All heavy atoms as a GROMACS GRO file, in nm:
protein
  580
    1LEU      N    1   0.080  -0.115   0.006
    1LEU     CA    2   0.002  -0.001   0.001
    1LEU      C    3   0.096   0.127  -0.001
    1LEU      O    4   0.178   0.136   0.089
    1LEU     CB    5  -0.092   0.008   0.128
    1LEU     CG    6  -0.178   0.125   0.143
    1LEU    CD1    7  -0.279   0.137   0.036
    1LEU    CD2    8  -0.251   0.112   0.271
    2LEU      N    9   0.059   0.212  -0.083
    2LEU     CA   10   0.130   0.341  -0.098
    2LEU      C   11   0.038   0.452  -0.046
    2LEU      O   12  -0.066   0.477  -0.092
    2LEU     CB   13   0.168   0.377  -0.245
    2LEU     CG   14   0.222   0.515  -0.260
    2LEU    CD1   15   0.356   0.533  -0.208
    2LEU    CD2   16   0.230   0.549  -0.420
    3ILE      N   17   0.090   0.516   0.065
    3ILE     CA   18   0.009   0.633   0.130
    3ILE      C   19   0.090   0.745   0.095
    3ILE      O   20   0.214   0.754   0.117
    3ILE     CB   21  -0.002   0.606   0.274
    3ILE    CG1   22  -0.074   0.490   0.313
    3ILE    CG2   23  -0.062   0.732   0.345
    3ILE    CD1   24  -0.078   0.445   0.459
    4TYR      N   25   0.024   0.852   0.030
    4TYR     CA   26   0.097   0.973  -0.010
    4TYR      C   27   0.010   1.087   0.007
    4TYR      O   28  -0.120   1.089   0.017
    4TYR     CB   29   0.141   0.959  -0.155
    4TYR     CG   30   0.025   0.955  -0.262
    4TYR    CD1   31  -0.005   1.083  -0.324
    4TYR    CD2   32  -0.057   0.846  -0.283
    4TYR    CE1   33  -0.110   1.083  -0.412
    4TYR    CE2   34  -0.148   0.853  -0.380
    4TYR     CZ   35  -0.180   0.978  -0.440
    4TYR     OH   36  -0.281   0.980  -0.534
    5CYS      N   37   0.071   1.205   0.007
    5CYS     CA   38   0.004   1.330   0.022
    5CYS      C   39  -0.031   1.385  -0.112
    5CYS      O   40   0.054   1.416  -0.208
    5CYS     CB   41   0.103   1.441   0.094
    5CYS     SG   42   0.025   1.595   0.111
    6ARG      N   43  -0.163   1.390  -0.134
    6ARG     CA   44  -0.224   1.436  -0.265
    6ARG      C   45  -0.184   1.579  -0.296
    6ARG      O   46  -0.193   1.618  -0.406
    6ARG     CB   47  -0.378   1.422  -0.255
    6ARG     CG   48  -0.461   1.484  -0.365
    6ARG     CD   49  -0.420   1.411  -0.505
    6ARG     NE   50  -0.489   1.480  -0.610
    6ARG     CZ   51  -0.439   1.585  -0.684
    6ARG    NH1   52  -0.330   1.632  -0.653
    6ARG    NH2   53  -0.501   1.631  -0.781
    7ASP      N   54  -0.142   1.653  -0.193
    7ASP     CA   55  -0.110   1.797  -0.222
    7ASP      C   56   0.011   1.822  -0.309
    7ASP      O   57   0.040   1.922  -0.355
    7ASP     CB   58  -0.102   1.871  -0.092
    7ASP     CG   59  -0.236   1.861  -0.010
    7ASP    OD1   60  -0.339   1.855  -0.072
    7ASP    OD2   61  -0.218   1.878   0.110
    8HIS      N   62   0.096   1.709  -0.320
    8HIS     CA   63   0.216   1.718  -0.398
    8HIS      C   64   0.193   1.667  -0.539
    8HIS      O   65   0.179   1.541  -0.567
    8HIS     CB   66   0.333   1.648  -0.339
    8HIS     CG   67   0.360   1.688  -0.189
    8HIS    ND1   68   0.420   1.810  -0.170
    8HIS    CD2   69   0.338   1.630  -0.072
    8HIS    CE1   70   0.432   1.827  -0.038
    8HIS    NE2   71   0.385   1.717   0.019
    9GLU      N   72   0.189   1.762  -0.638
    9GLU     CA   73   0.136   1.718  -0.773
    9GLU      C   74   0.223   1.606  -0.841
    9GLU      O   75   0.172   1.514  -0.901
    9GLU     CB   76   0.128   1.848  -0.871
    9GLU     CG   77   0.000   1.926  -0.834
    9GLU     CD   78  -0.132   1.842  -0.855
    9GLU    OE1   79  -0.141   1.766  -0.947
    9GLU    OE2   80  -0.218   1.874  -0.770
   10GLU      N   81   0.354   1.623  -0.826
   10GLU     CA   82   0.442   1.529  -0.894
   10GLU      C   83   0.431   1.388  -0.833
   10GLU      O   84   0.426   1.276  -0.899
   10GLU     CB   85   0.583   1.574  -0.884
   10GLU     CG   86   0.691   1.483  -0.951
   10GLU     CD   87   0.664   1.455  -1.107
   10GLU    OE1   88   0.608   1.548  -1.171
   10GLU    OE2   89   0.691   1.347  -1.144
   11VAL      N   90   0.419   1.385  -0.700
   11VAL     CA   91   0.398   1.255  -0.632
   11VAL      C   92   0.264   1.198  -0.676
   11VAL      O   93   0.246   1.074  -0.702
   11VAL     CB   94   0.397   1.282  -0.470
   11VAL    CG1   95   0.367   1.143  -0.402
   11VAL    CG2   96   0.542   1.335  -0.426
   12HIS      N   97   0.163   1.286  -0.682
   12HIS     CA   98   0.026   1.229  -0.727
   12HIS      C   99   0.039   1.176  -0.868
   12HIS      O  100  -0.023   1.071  -0.889
   12HIS     CB  101  -0.071   1.347  -0.718
   12HIS     CG  102  -0.209   1.308  -0.756
   12HIS    ND1  103  -0.290   1.215  -0.701
   12HIS    CD2  104  -0.283   1.350  -0.865
   12HIS    CE1  105  -0.392   1.192  -0.758
   12HIS    NE2  106  -0.399   1.277  -0.864
   13ARG      N  107   0.102   1.237  -0.955
   13ARG     CA  108   0.103   1.188  -1.096
   13ARG      C  109   0.181   1.049  -1.087
   13ARG      O  110   0.127   0.958  -1.160
   13ARG     CB  111   0.182   1.288  -1.173
   13ARG     CG  112   0.113   1.400  -1.238
   13ARG     CD  113   0.177   1.473  -1.356
   13ARG     NE  114   0.293   1.542  -1.305
   13ARG     CZ  115   0.288   1.667  -1.250
   13ARG    NH1  116   0.172   1.724  -1.238
   13ARG    NH2  117   0.404   1.723  -1.220
   14GLN      N  118   0.284   1.033  -1.015
   14GLN     CA  119   0.355   0.907  -1.014
   14GLN      C  120   0.266   0.799  -0.948
   14GLN      O  121   0.277   0.682  -0.984
   14GLN     CB  122   0.495   0.923  -0.940
   14GLN     CG  123   0.582   1.005  -1.019
   14GLN     CD  124   0.620   0.949  -1.158
   14GLN    OE1  125   0.637   0.833  -1.171
   14GLN    NE2  126   0.625   1.047  -1.249
   15ALA      N  127   0.192   0.832  -0.849
   15ALA     CA  128   0.110   0.745  -0.771
   15ALA      C  129  -0.001   0.688  -0.855
   15ALA      O  130  -0.052   0.575  -0.820
   15ALA     CB  131   0.057   0.798  -0.639
   16GLN      N  132  -0.047   0.759  -0.952
   16GLN     CA  133  -0.155   0.705  -1.045
   16GLN      C  134  -0.111   0.568  -1.107
   16GLN      O  135  -0.204   0.492  -1.142
   16GLN     CB  136  -0.185   0.815  -1.143
   16GLN     CG  137  -0.224   0.935  -1.101
   16GLN     CD  138  -0.352   0.926  -1.003
   16GLN    OE1  139  -0.455   0.880  -1.043
   16GLN    NE2  140  -0.326   0.969  -0.884
   17HIS      N  141   0.014   0.544  -1.113
   17HIS     CA  142   0.066   0.416  -1.170
   17HIS      C  143   0.066   0.300  -1.074
   17HIS      O  144   0.099   0.188  -1.112
   17HIS     CB  145   0.188   0.432  -1.240
   17HIS     CG  146   0.199   0.553  -1.335
   17HIS    ND1  147   0.125   0.540  -1.450
   17HIS    CD2  148   0.247   0.674  -1.327
   17HIS    CE1  149   0.143   0.664  -1.520
   17HIS    NE2  150   0.215   0.737  -1.454
   18HIS      N  151   0.047   0.333  -0.947
   18HIS     CA  152   0.057   0.225  -0.841
   18HIS      C  153  -0.084   0.171  -0.821
   18HIS      O  154  -0.182   0.226  -0.816
   18HIS     CB  155   0.106   0.299  -0.710
   18HIS     CG  156   0.144   0.203  -0.616
   18HIS    ND1  157   0.077   0.130  -0.526
   18HIS    CD2  158   0.288   0.175  -0.578
   18HIS    CE1  159   0.140   0.056  -0.446
   18HIS    NE2  160   0.258   0.083  -0.471
   19ARG      N  161  -0.077   0.030  -0.808
   19ARG     CA  162  -0.207  -0.036  -0.801
   19ARG      C  163  -0.281  -0.018  -0.662
   19ARG      O  164  -0.395  -0.020  -0.665
   19ARG     CB  165  -0.177  -0.190  -0.811
   19ARG     CG  166  -0.147  -0.222  -0.941
   19ARG     CD  167  -0.118  -0.372  -0.955
   19ARG     NE  168  -0.242  -0.440  -0.925
   19ARG     CZ  169  -0.258  -0.573  -0.927
   19ARG    NH1  170  -0.162  -0.650  -0.972
   19ARG    NH2  171  -0.376  -0.620  -0.895
   20HIS      N  172  -0.200  -0.001  -0.558
   20HIS     CA  173  -0.263   0.016  -0.430
   20HIS      C  174  -0.217   0.143  -0.363
   20HIS      O  175  -0.128   0.146  -0.285
   20HIS     CB  176  -0.233  -0.099  -0.336
   20HIS     CG  177  -0.277  -0.234  -0.404
   20HIS    ND1  178  -0.401  -0.270  -0.405
   20HIS    CD2  179  -0.201  -0.330  -0.448
   20HIS    CE1  180  -0.410  -0.395  -0.462
   20HIS    NE2  181  -0.283  -0.432  -0.497
   21ALA      N  182  -0.282   0.249  -0.405
   21ALA     CA  183  -0.244   0.390  -0.351
   21ALA      C  184  -0.368   0.449  -0.264
   21ALA      O  185  -0.479   0.438  -0.306
   21ALA     CB  186  -0.202   0.469  -0.462
   22LEU      N  187  -0.324   0.514  -0.157
   22LEU     CA  188  -0.424   0.584  -0.070
   22LEU      C  189  -0.367   0.724  -0.058
   22LEU      O  190  -0.256   0.753  -0.008
   22LEU     CB  191  -0.438   0.514   0.065
   22LEU     CG  192  -0.533   0.586   0.166
   22LEU    CD1  193  -0.668   0.586   0.099
   22LEU    CD2  194  -0.529   0.511   0.292
   23SER      N  195  -0.444   0.819  -0.105
   23SER     CA  196  -0.415   0.972  -0.096
   23SER      C  197  -0.472   1.040   0.023
   23SER      O  198  -0.580   1.003   0.070
   23SER     CB  199  -0.446   1.041  -0.223
   23SER     OG  200  -0.590   1.046  -0.240
   24TRP      N  201  -0.404   1.125   0.077
   24TRP     CA  202  -0.458   1.216   0.188
   24TRP      C  203  -0.417   1.358   0.155
   24TRP      O  204  -0.317   1.380   0.071
   24TRP     CB  205  -0.412   1.172   0.318
   24TRP     CG  206  -0.263   1.192   0.350
   24TRP    CD1  207  -0.167   1.101   0.336
   24TRP    CD2  208  -0.190   1.303   0.385
   24TRP    NE1  209  -0.043   1.144   0.355
   24TRP    CE2  210  -0.057   1.277   0.400
   24TRP    CE3  211  -0.230   1.436   0.424
   24TRP    CZ2  212   0.039   1.367   0.441
   24TRP    CZ3  213  -0.133   1.531   0.464
   24TRP    CH2  214  -0.001   1.499   0.466
   25GLY      N  215  -0.486   1.458   0.198
   25GLY     CA  216  -0.448   1.587   0.173
   25GLY      C  217  -0.565   1.695   0.177
   25GLY      O  218  -0.679   1.660   0.210
   26ARG      N  219  -0.538   1.821   0.135
   26ARG     CA  220  -0.639   1.914   0.140
   26ARG      C  221  -0.712   1.921   0.007
   26ARG      O  222  -0.819   1.994   0.001
   26ARG     CB  223  -0.567   2.047   0.182
   26ARG     CG  224  -0.508   2.054   0.312
   26ARG     CD  225  -0.439   2.191   0.335
   26ARG     NE  226  -0.366   2.182   0.463
   26ARG     CZ  227  -0.423   2.194   0.583
   26ARG    NH1  228  -0.557   2.204   0.593
   26ARG    NH2  229  -0.347   2.195   0.694
   27GLN      N  230  -0.658   1.855  -0.094
   27GLN     CA  231  -0.734   1.855  -0.227
   27GLN      C  232  -0.866   1.782  -0.215
   27GLN      O  233  -0.890   1.687  -0.154
   27GLN     CB  234  -0.644   1.785  -0.327
   27GLN     CG  235  -0.507   1.848  -0.351
   27GLN     CD  236  -0.517   1.993  -0.413
   27GLN    OE1  237  -0.608   2.015  -0.495
   27GLN    NE2  238  -0.439   2.075  -0.375
   28PRO      N  239  -0.970   1.841  -0.289
   28PRO     CA  240  -1.100   1.774  -0.274
   28PRO      C  241  -1.106   1.629  -0.331
   28PRO      O  242  -1.192   1.549  -0.282
   28PRO     CB  243  -1.180   1.870  -0.356
   28PRO     CG  244  -1.105   1.955  -0.428
   28PRO     CD  245  -0.972   1.958  -0.366
   29ASP      N  246  -1.014   1.586  -0.407
   29ASP     CA  247  -1.022   1.451  -0.458
   29ASP      C  248  -0.933   1.362  -0.373
   29ASP      O  249  -0.909   1.240  -0.409
   29ASP     CB  250  -0.983   1.445  -0.602
   29ASP     CG  251  -0.841   1.494  -0.633
   29ASP    OD1  252  -0.777   1.567  -0.548
   29ASP    OD2  253  -0.784   1.462  -0.741
   30ALA      N  254  -0.874   1.397  -0.261
   30ALA     CA  255  -0.796   1.312  -0.177
   30ALA      C  256  -0.886   1.217  -0.111
   30ALA      O  257  -0.998   1.244  -0.072
   30ALA     CB  258  -0.720   1.389  -0.081
   31ALA      N  259  -0.846   1.090  -0.101
   31ALA     CA  260  -0.932   0.976  -0.035
   31ALA      C  261  -0.950   1.014   0.110
   31ALA      O  262  -1.057   0.995   0.155
   31ALA     CB  263  -0.861   0.846  -0.049
   32VAL      N  264  -0.849   1.060   0.182
   32VAL     CA  265  -0.864   1.108   0.319
   32VAL      C  266  -0.839   1.261   0.315
   32VAL      O  267  -0.742   1.309   0.282
   32VAL     CB  268  -0.752   1.034   0.405
   32VAL    CG1  269  -0.775   1.088   0.556
   32VAL    CG2  270  -0.769   0.888   0.395
   33ARG      N  271  -0.946   1.345   0.363
   33ARG     CA  272  -0.941   1.478   0.355
   33ARG      C  273  -0.877   1.530   0.500
   33ARG      O  274  -0.915   1.478   0.595
   33ARG     CB  275  -1.075   1.543   0.339
   33ARG     CG  276  -1.138   1.533   0.207
   33ARG     CD  277  -1.075   1.605   0.104
   33ARG     NE  278  -1.047   1.746   0.139
   33ARG     CZ  279  -1.125   1.845   0.112
   33ARG    NH1  280  -1.243   1.829   0.055
   33ARG    NH2  281  -1.090   1.970   0.150
   34VAL      N  282  -0.790   1.622   0.480
   34VAL     CA  283  -0.730   1.681   0.601
   34VAL      C  284  -0.747   1.830   0.606
   34VAL      O  285  -0.726   1.894   0.500
   34VAL     CB  286  -0.566   1.653   0.596
   34VAL    CG1  287  -0.496   1.721   0.715
   34VAL    CG2  288  -0.539   1.498   0.594
   35GLN      N  289  -0.798   1.873   0.708
   35GLN     CA  290  -0.822   2.024   0.719
   35GLN      C  291  -0.777   2.064   0.855
   35GLN      O  292  -0.743   1.982   0.950
   35GLN     CB  293  -0.973   2.046   0.726
   35GLN     CG  294  -1.020   2.003   0.583
   35GLN     CD  295  -1.180   2.032   0.578
   35GLN    OE1  296  -1.242   1.991   0.671
   35GLN    NE2  297  -1.231   2.088   0.471
   36GLY      N  298  -0.750   2.190   0.871
   36GLY     CA  299  -0.704   2.248   1.002
   36GLY      C  300  -0.586   2.335   0.979
   36GLY      O  301  -0.532   2.350   0.867
   37SER      N  302  -0.535   2.389   1.084
   37SER     CA  303  -0.411   2.480   1.080
   37SER      C  304  -0.344   2.453   1.214
   37SER      O  305  -0.402   2.421   1.316
   37SER     CB  306  -0.450   2.615   1.050
   37SER     OG  307  -0.526   2.666   1.159
   38GLY      N  308  -0.216   2.482   1.220
   38GLY     CA  309  -0.136   2.480   1.329
   38GLY      C  310  -0.137   2.348   1.389
   38GLY      O  311  -0.122   2.237   1.313
   39ARG      N  312  -0.160   2.332   1.511
   39ARG     CA  313  -0.165   2.195   1.578
   39ARG      C  314  -0.296   2.123   1.566
   39ARG      O  315  -0.313   2.008   1.607
   39ARG     CB  316  -0.123   2.222   1.727
   39ARG     CG  317   0.023   2.271   1.745
   39ARG     CD  318   0.057   2.282   1.881
   39ARG     NE  319   0.042   2.157   1.962
   39ARG     CZ  320   0.005   2.153   2.081
   39ARG    NH1  321  -0.013   2.272   2.161
   39ARG    NH2  322  -0.003   2.044   2.141
   40GLN      N  323  -0.392   2.200   1.521
   40GLN     CA  324  -0.539   2.144   1.510
   40GLN      C  325  -0.545   2.073   1.372
   40GLN      O  326  -0.523   2.136   1.271
   40GLN     CB  327  -0.646   2.251   1.520
   40GLN     CG  328  -0.628   2.338   1.642
   40GLN     CD  329  -0.663   2.253   1.779
   40GLN    OE1  330  -0.759   2.172   1.772
   40GLN    NE2  331  -0.605   2.289   1.886
   41LEU      N  332  -0.594   1.949   1.374
   41LEU     CA  333  -0.610   1.874   1.247
   41LEU      C  334  -0.744   1.795   1.247
   41LEU      O  335  -0.772   1.734   1.343
   41LEU     CB  336  -0.492   1.766   1.236
   41LEU     CG  337  -0.451   1.720   1.092
   41LEU    CD1  338  -0.412   1.825   1.017
   41LEU    CD2  339  -0.349   1.615   1.114
   42GLN      N  340  -0.813   1.799   1.135
   42GLN     CA  341  -0.936   1.730   1.125
   42GLN      C  342  -0.917   1.633   1.005
   42GLN      O  343  -0.883   1.683   0.901
   42GLN     CB  344  -1.053   1.819   1.098
   42GLN     CG  345  -1.183   1.761   1.101
   42GLN     CD  346  -1.295   1.860   1.076
   42GLN    OE1  347  -1.304   1.925   0.982
   42GLN    NE2  348  -1.376   1.868   1.187
   43VAL      N  349  -0.931   1.508   1.033
   43VAL     CA  350  -0.915   1.404   0.927
   43VAL      C  351  -1.042   1.340   0.893
   43VAL      O  352  -1.121   1.282   0.990
   43VAL     CB  353  -0.807   1.296   0.983
   43VAL    CG1  354  -0.791   1.191   0.876
   43VAL    CG2  355  -0.678   1.371   1.007
   44THR      N  356  -1.085   1.329   0.769
   44THR     CA  357  -1.209   1.274   0.735
   44THR      C  358  -1.190   1.164   0.625
   44THR      O  359  -1.118   1.185   0.528
   44THR     CB  360  -1.307   1.383   0.670
   44THR    OG1  361  -1.320   1.480   0.771
   44THR    CG2  362  -1.440   1.322   0.629
   45PHE      N  363  -1.245   1.056   0.650
   45PHE     CA  364  -1.239   0.933   0.553
   45PHE      C  365  -1.394   0.890   0.537
   45PHE      O  366  -1.452   0.839   0.638
   45PHE     CB  367  -1.160   0.830   0.607
   45PHE     CG  368  -1.141   0.713   0.508
   45PHE    CD1  369  -1.080   0.728   0.388
   45PHE    CD2  370  -1.203   0.584   0.543
   45PHE    CE1  371  -1.081   0.623   0.292
   45PHE    CE2  372  -1.196   0.480   0.444
   45PHE     CZ  373  -1.133   0.491   0.322
   46GLY      N  374  -1.448   0.902   0.417
   46GLY     CA  375  -1.590   0.866   0.401
   46GLY      C  376  -1.675   0.962   0.488
   46GLY      O  377  -1.665   1.091   0.476
   47GLU      N  378  -1.758   0.911   0.572
   47GLU     CA  379  -1.843   0.981   0.662
   47GLU      C  380  -1.789   1.004   0.806
   47GLU      O  381  -1.861   1.066   0.890
   47GLU     CB  382  -1.986   0.909   0.661
   47GLU     CG  383  -2.055   0.900   0.537
   47GLU     CD  384  -2.086   1.031   0.479
   47GLU    OE1  385  -2.134   1.124   0.550
   47GLU    OE2  386  -2.073   1.048   0.355
   48THR      N  387  -1.670   0.951   0.829
   48THR     CA  388  -1.610   0.952   0.961
   48THR      C  389  -1.510   1.067   0.965
   48THR      O  390  -1.418   1.070   0.880
   48THR     CB  391  -1.543   0.814   0.994
   48THR    OG1  392  -1.643   0.715   0.974
   48THR    CG2  393  -1.494   0.823   1.136
   49THR      N  394  -1.522   1.149   1.072
   49THR     CA  395  -1.426   1.257   1.090
   49THR      C  396  -1.364   1.243   1.232
   49THR      O  397  -1.433   1.218   1.329
   49THR     CB  398  -1.488   1.392   1.071
   49THR    OG1  399  -1.543   1.407   0.944
   49THR    CG2  400  -1.399   1.506   1.102
   50HIS      N  401  -1.235   1.274   1.241
   50HIS     CA  402  -1.173   1.266   1.370
   50HIS      C  403  -1.079   1.396   1.390
   50HIS      O  404  -1.026   1.441   1.293
   50HIS     CB  405  -1.073   1.150   1.388
   50HIS     CG  406  -1.131   1.015   1.380
   50HIS    ND1  407  -1.198   0.958   1.480
   50HIS    CD2  408  -1.147   0.926   1.278
   50HIS    CE1  409  -1.245   0.842   1.450
   50HIS    NE2  410  -1.211   0.817   1.330
   51ASP      N  411  -1.082   1.449   1.510
   51ASP     CA  412  -1.019   1.574   1.541
   51ASP      C  413  -0.888   1.536   1.626
   51ASP      O  414  -0.900   1.458   1.711
   51ASP     CB  415  -1.102   1.667   1.620
   51ASP     CG  416  -1.221   1.716   1.543
   51ASP    OD1  417  -1.196   1.762   1.421
   51ASP    OD2  418  -1.328   1.713   1.591
   52PHE      N  419  -0.782   1.602   1.588
   52PHE     CA  420  -0.653   1.572   1.661
   52PHE      C  421  -0.600   1.703   1.695
   52PHE      O  422  -0.604   1.800   1.623
   52PHE     CB  423  -0.559   1.494   1.568
   52PHE     CG  424  -0.603   1.362   1.519
   52PHE    CD1  425  -0.669   1.341   1.410
   52PHE    CD2  426  -0.580   1.248   1.618
   52PHE    CE1  427  -0.705   1.214   1.366
   52PHE    CE2  428  -0.632   1.125   1.568
   52PHE     CZ  429  -0.698   1.106   1.449
   53VAL      N  430  -0.512   1.703   1.806
   53VAL     CA  431  -0.426   1.816   1.848
   53VAL      C  432  -0.285   1.759   1.847
   53VAL      O  433  -0.254   1.663   1.926
   53VAL     CB  434  -0.462   1.868   1.982
   53VAL    CG1  435  -0.358   1.987   2.022
   53VAL    CG2  436  -0.597   1.922   1.991
   54LEU      N  437  -0.209   1.800   1.758
   54LEU     CA  438  -0.068   1.738   1.735
   54LEU      C  439   0.033   1.809   1.832
   54LEU      O  440   0.019   1.931   1.876
   54LEU     CB  441  -0.025   1.774   1.591
   54LEU     CG  442  -0.125   1.713   1.490
   54LEU    CD1  443  -0.076   1.750   1.348
   54LEU    CD2  444  -0.139   1.560   1.498
   55PRO      N  445   0.120   1.728   1.873
   55PRO     CA  446   0.227   1.784   1.961
   55PRO      C  447   0.346   1.858   1.890
   55PRO      O  448   0.439   1.900   1.953
   55PRO     CB  449   0.278   1.660   2.026
   55PRO     CG  450   0.272   1.557   1.918
   55PRO     CD  451   0.145   1.592   1.839
   56VAL      N  452   0.320   1.896   1.762
   56VAL     CA  453   0.426   1.957   1.689
   56VAL      C  454   0.362   2.062   1.603
   56VAL      O  455   0.238   2.064   1.589
   56VAL     CB  456   0.508   1.871   1.594
   56VAL    CG1  457   0.584   1.767   1.671
   56VAL    CG2  458   0.410   1.795   1.491
   57GLN      N  459   0.445   2.172   1.554
   57GLN     CA  460   0.377   2.277   1.471
   57GLN      C  461   0.452   2.292   1.343
   57GLN      O  462   0.394   2.356   1.249
   57GLN     CB  463   0.392   2.406   1.551
   57GLN     CG  464   0.302   2.412   1.665
   57GLN     CD  465   0.299   2.542   1.731
   57GLN    OE1  466   0.394   2.625   1.708
   57GLN    NE2  467   0.203   2.566   1.826
   58ASP      N  468   0.571   2.232   1.317
   58ASP     CA  469   0.647   2.256   1.196
   58ASP      C  470   0.574   2.168   1.080
   58ASP      O  471   0.534   2.060   1.109
   58ASP     CB  472   0.793   2.233   1.210
   58ASP     CG  473   0.823   2.084   1.241
   58ASP    OD1  474   0.794   2.047   1.355
   58ASP    OD2  475   0.866   2.016   1.147
   59PRO      N  476   0.578   2.212   0.963
   59PRO     CA  477   0.508   2.155   0.855
   59PRO      C  478   0.565   2.010   0.825
   59PRO      O  479   0.488   1.924   0.795
   59PRO     CB  480   0.539   2.253   0.733
   59PRO     CG  481   0.557   2.374   0.792
   59PRO     CD  482   0.623   2.352   0.925
   60ALA      N  483   0.693   1.984   0.827
   60ALA     CA  484   0.751   1.850   0.800
   60ALA      C  485   0.698   1.756   0.914
   60ALA      O  486   0.656   1.643   0.868
   60ALA     CB  487   0.896   1.851   0.805
   61SER      N  488   0.698   1.785   1.039
   61SER     CA  489   0.651   1.706   1.135
   61SER      C  490   0.498   1.669   1.127
   61SER      O  491   0.455   1.558   1.152
   61SER     CB  492   0.684   1.753   1.276
   61SER     OG  493   0.829   1.751   1.294
   62ILE      N  494   0.434   1.776   1.091
   62ILE     CA  495   0.273   1.750   1.067
   62ILE      C  496   0.254   1.664   0.957
   62ILE      O  497   0.164   1.571   0.969
   62ILE     CB  498   0.211   1.891   1.045
   62ILE    CG1  499   0.213   1.977   1.175
   62ILE    CG2  500   0.078   1.879   0.993
   62ILE    CD1  501   0.171   2.114   1.150
   63GLU      N  502   0.331   1.676   0.848
   63GLU     CA  503   0.312   1.570   0.732
   63GLU      C  504   0.349   1.436   0.771
   63GLU      O  505   0.280   1.342   0.745
   63GLU     CB  506   0.390   1.621   0.618
   63GLU     CG  507   0.367   1.538   0.492
   63GLU     CD  508   0.432   1.600   0.363
   63GLU    OE1  509   0.445   1.715   0.363
   63GLU    OE2  510   0.460   1.514   0.278
   64ASN      N  511   0.456   1.424   0.850
   64ASN     CA  512   0.498   1.279   0.893
   64ASN      C  513   0.384   1.229   0.993
   64ASN      O  514   0.354   1.108   0.975
   64ASN     CB  515   0.628   1.294   0.962
   64ASN     CG  516   0.751   1.322   0.883
   64ASN    OD1  517   0.740   1.300   0.761
   64ASN    ND2  518   0.850   1.370   0.932
   65LEU      N  519   0.347   1.307   1.077
   65LEU     CA  520   0.232   1.256   1.167
   65LEU      C  521   0.105   1.217   1.088
   65LEU      O  522   0.033   1.126   1.126
   65LEU     CB  523   0.199   1.348   1.278
   65LEU     CG  524   0.305   1.356   1.394
   65LEU    CD1  525   0.266   1.472   1.491
   65LEU    CD2  526   0.303   1.225   1.466
   66THR      N  527   0.080   1.297   0.991
   66THR     CA  528  -0.051   1.277   0.914
   66THR      C  529  -0.042   1.140   0.835
   66THR      O  530  -0.130   1.061   0.831
   66THR     CB  531  -0.075   1.390   0.814
   66THR    OG1  532  -0.086   1.513   0.894
   66THR    CG2  533  -0.209   1.374   0.754
   67HIS      N  534   0.075   1.110   0.790
   67HIS     CA  535   0.100   0.981   0.727
   67HIS      C  536   0.071   0.862   0.827
   67HIS      O  537  -0.009   0.766   0.789
   67HIS     CB  538   0.254   0.957   0.674
   67HIS     CG  539   0.274   1.030   0.551
   67HIS    ND1  540   0.213   0.992   0.434
   67HIS    CD2  541   0.353   1.132   0.518
   67HIS    CE1  542   0.270   1.063   0.334
   67HIS    NE2  543   0.350   1.150   0.383
   68CYS      N  544   0.116   0.889   0.948
   68CYS     CA  545   0.095   0.786   1.054
   68CYS      C  546  -0.051   0.767   1.084
   68CYS      O  547  -0.105   0.658   1.104
   68CYS     CB  548   0.163   0.819   1.174
   68CYS     SG  549   0.351   0.810   1.157
   69LEU      N  550  -0.129   0.887   1.091
   69LEU     CA  551  -0.269   0.890   1.132
   69LEU      C  552  -0.349   0.827   1.016
   69LEU      O  553  -0.438   0.742   1.047
   69LEU     CB  554  -0.312   1.027   1.154
   69LEU     CG  555  -0.273   1.094   1.271
   69LEU    CD1  556  -0.301   1.247   1.272
   69LEU    CD2  557  -0.315   1.035   1.401
   70VAL      N  558  -0.304   0.840   0.890
   70VAL     CA  559  -0.384   0.777   0.785
   70VAL      C  560  -0.369   0.628   0.781
   70VAL      O  561  -0.457   0.547   0.758
   70VAL     CB  562  -0.336   0.841   0.647
   70VAL    CG1  563  -0.393   0.765   0.527
   70VAL    CG2  564  -0.386   0.989   0.642
   71LEU      N  565  -0.245   0.584   0.815
   71LEU     CA  566  -0.211   0.441   0.815
   71LEU      C  567  -0.305   0.370   0.928
   71LEU      O  568  -0.346   0.257   0.903
   71LEU     CB  569  -0.069   0.416   0.851
   71LEU     CG  570  -0.018   0.278   0.868
   71LEU    CD1  571  -0.042   0.198   0.732
   71LEU    CD2  572   0.118   0.261   0.907
   72MET      N  573  -0.329   0.445   1.038
   72MET     CA  574  -0.397   0.383   1.154
   72MET      C  575  -0.550   0.374   1.115
   72MET      O  576  -0.617   0.296   1.142
   72MET     CB  577  -0.394   0.467   1.280
   72MET     CG  578  -0.245   0.468   1.335
   72MET     SD  579  -0.216   0.591   1.466
   72MET     CE  580  -0.334   0.537   1.581
   0.00000   0.00000   0.00000
């Protein structure tokens, strides 16, 4: 399974060739929608939404944690 951030266009283009890919991001066509700012994060998959308060604020750490949340 390839889990990737839909917000990165080049990664998204390459992921289209992968048989088992799951996208997440702020884009409306991401399989898992992510919204929020700063440490507040709202993750939606289908009809289910979860709210998180992250222990980090820098963009790279937020992206890393979001990959983990989507995997769970």
